[in-house]
C-alpha positions, 0 to 999 in steps of 0.5 A: 472039260478042260479050261485051255489058255486065256490069251495068255500074251495079255495082261488080265486087265487088257483081256478082260477089256477085250472080252468086254469088247467081244462081248458087246460087238457079238450082241450088236451083231446079233441085234440082242440087248445086253447090259454089262454088270460090274464091268471096268467102266463102272460109274467111279462114284459106284465102283471104288478105285482099283476095283477090277473084273476078272470076267464077263457079266452080262444081263440080257433081255428075257425075250433074247436069252436063247438067241444070246446062248445060241451065239455064244456057243457058235462062236466056240464058247462052252456052258460050264453049267445051267440056270438051275445049277448055277446058283441058289437063284437060278439067275445065270449061266457061265460060259467059258472062252478059250480066249477071252476066259468066263463070261456069266450070262444073267436072265435076271438080277438076283433080289430083284422081285419085279418080273424080269421083262418089267425090271429089264426094261426099267434098266434098259431105259436109263442104260448109258453107252460105254466103250471097250477096247473102242468097241460100244456097249451099254450098261445100267445108269449109276443108280442101278449100278449101285443097286446091282452092286449092292445086291451082290454083295448081300450074296456074296457074304460079309467079307472083303470087298462086298463090304468096301463095295456096300461102302462106297456105292451106297454109305458115301453116295450123296444125298440125291444119289441116295434117294435115286437108288432107294426110288429104284429099289422099291421100282424093281422091288428089291427091298429084301435084298438091299436090307440083307446089305444095307441093314434092316432084313429083320423087317422082312421076316414075313416076305417068302424070300426073307429066309433064303436072303438071310441064309445067304448073307449070313453064311448059314450054311447049306441047310438053311439056304435050301430052306430058304429056297424052298421057302421062296419059291413060288409055287408048290410044284417049284417047291417040290421040285426043289425038295428033290432036288436038295439030295443031288450033287450039283454035277455042274459045279463039281465039273468046274471045281475038278476041271472036268466032268467027275467020275461015279465015284467021285460024285458018290464021295461027293454025296457022301460029303454032302450028307456029312455036312448036312448032318452036321448042320442038323446037330448043331440047329438042334443044340442051339434050339436046346441052349434057346429052350433052357 
């Protein structure tokens, strides 16, 4: 899985601009409804000055997902993973173009618990037109941009840019914008993930997604993340599928790290590494429990 040469003669900002333009043009040609997420045309009251995009993120109308995936493949992009292996939420798949770089195709926004089709319709209704390299495209309105940015920060861990994103998009927002954002949070049922980023997560301990958002927002480790995924799964069948998948190596992710498909020996080595990490996390959890009892 070679990553090839990404528009070698273009500055990164220009490549990203043209990558967005090419994506929006492709969506127009195939008649797909696509929203650009966290792109270089974010409202300045949402994205802080100097916030740069390194790839393209798009949210696709769920009924047109296959149409977009097939079009990307037909135009020379290669899928690096699958929805099931791309993240703990199963929300996106990553494509690579040897010209334009990486493109993340989202089938829903992590943290939004409203039905994906209804949630997309809500964001699409308040979309705004933007232009990338002169090519028209669509992105969510400012309140939805803030929502997406803060929810992304919630699953990115307590690191520098996430803190700045939350501060700029939420803490510094006007009272009118805050009211608009909170109305949207409730409207798309994103309260748990929103609380994970802005505070008050413990107030949602009774929600199925609480343990997952606690694990990813506090970086509690893979064991806690898998427990959260199982707890958040909507059916017993889905829970069983996750339990069976947990011990397996995510070969797609390992391939991205290596830049090629891993050998059997590399998969086995990764399995052993995961087993050691899991055992270490179990031991640490047992020790914490012993200290609390004492």
